[in-house]
N, C-alpha and C positions, 0 to 999 in steps of 0.2 A: 441362399441368402441368410445372413446372420440375423437372428431375432434377439430382441432384448426385452426385458420386463419393463414395467413403467419407471423403475428407478434407474434404468440403463445398465443393469447388471446382466451378465451373460451366464447362463446355466448350462450344464451338460445336456439337459433335455432339448435345449435350443439347437443342438447339433445332431440330434438323433442318437446320442450316446446314452447307454444305459448305466445307471449307477449299479454297484454290486447288489445283487438280490439280497434281501434280508435273510433268506434261507442259507445262502453261502456264508454271509457274515455270521449268522447264528452258529453254523457248523464250526467256523474258525474260532468263535468265542467259546463254544462248548469244548472244543479240543484244547484250547489254552486253559480253560477252567479246570479240565480234567488233569492236565499236566501240573498246574499249580496245586491242585488238591493232593496229587501224589507226592509232590515235593514237600508240602506242609505235613502230610501224614508221615513221611519219612523223617522229617525233622523232629516231630513230636516223639516218634519211637526212639530216635537217636538220643534226645534229651532224657526221656524216661529211663533209658538203659544206662546212660552215662552221667546222670546228674551229680553223682557223688564226686566225680572228677572235675566238675564245674567247667565243661568245655567252653572254649571261647566262641564268639560269634563267627570267626573265620572257620573254626573246626565244624561247627554246625552247618554253615553255609556250604562248605566243601562236601559234607555228607549229603547235602541236598542238591548238589551240582549247580549252584548259582553263585553269583558274586555276593560278598557280604552286604553290600549296599542294597542290592535287589532283594536279597533274602530278608533283611530287616523290614523293608517296606511290605513285602509279600506276606510275611508271617504276621505282622501287625494288622494288615488288612483282613486276613482270614481268621485269625484267632481273637483279635480285638485288644491284645496286649503285646508288649515287646517280648522277644525271646528271653531276655534276662528276667523279666517279671514272671514269665511262665516257669522258668527254671527255679526261681525262688519259691513259687507256689508249690511245685513238685517237692522241693526239698523240705519245706515247712510241713506239708502234709505227711511226708515220710516220717519226719521227726515226731509229729503228733501221734501218728499210728504206733510208732515205736514206744513212745511214753505210755500211751493208753493201753494198747493191746499186749505188748510184749514185756511190759514192766521194766523197760530199760531206764538206766539212770539218765539224768539230763546231759551229762558229759558224753555218754555213749550215743544218745540220740543225736546230739550235735555233731559228734565226730562222724557217725555213719551216714548222716544226711548231707554231708558235703559242706 
C-alpha cells in the first residue's frame, strides 16, 4: 500500500527504498574533492612554471584535463580568485622579487615576469 505524508507527497521511505547512505555519498564526495584538488594543484604548478609565457585559459585547462568552462569555475571555487588574477599575482610577485632582491631594472623585471 502506498503511504503519503500529511501534505500528500510520496517519499522513497514510503516504498521501503533506501536513500544512498551518507557514507557512500561521503566517499564519492571525497573522491571528487581529491580529484579536484589534484587538478587545481596541477594548474597552480603549470601557471607557476609557465607564467612568463602568459598561458591562455584553454592551455591551463588542457593541462588540468578539464574543459575551460569547468576549469574556470573549479579554480575560482578552490583558490578564491580567477586563474587570470592568480597569474597576475604570480607575475607581480616575481617582478617585485626581481626588483628588490636581484637588483633588476624595471624594464628587466617587467620583461622577465611576463
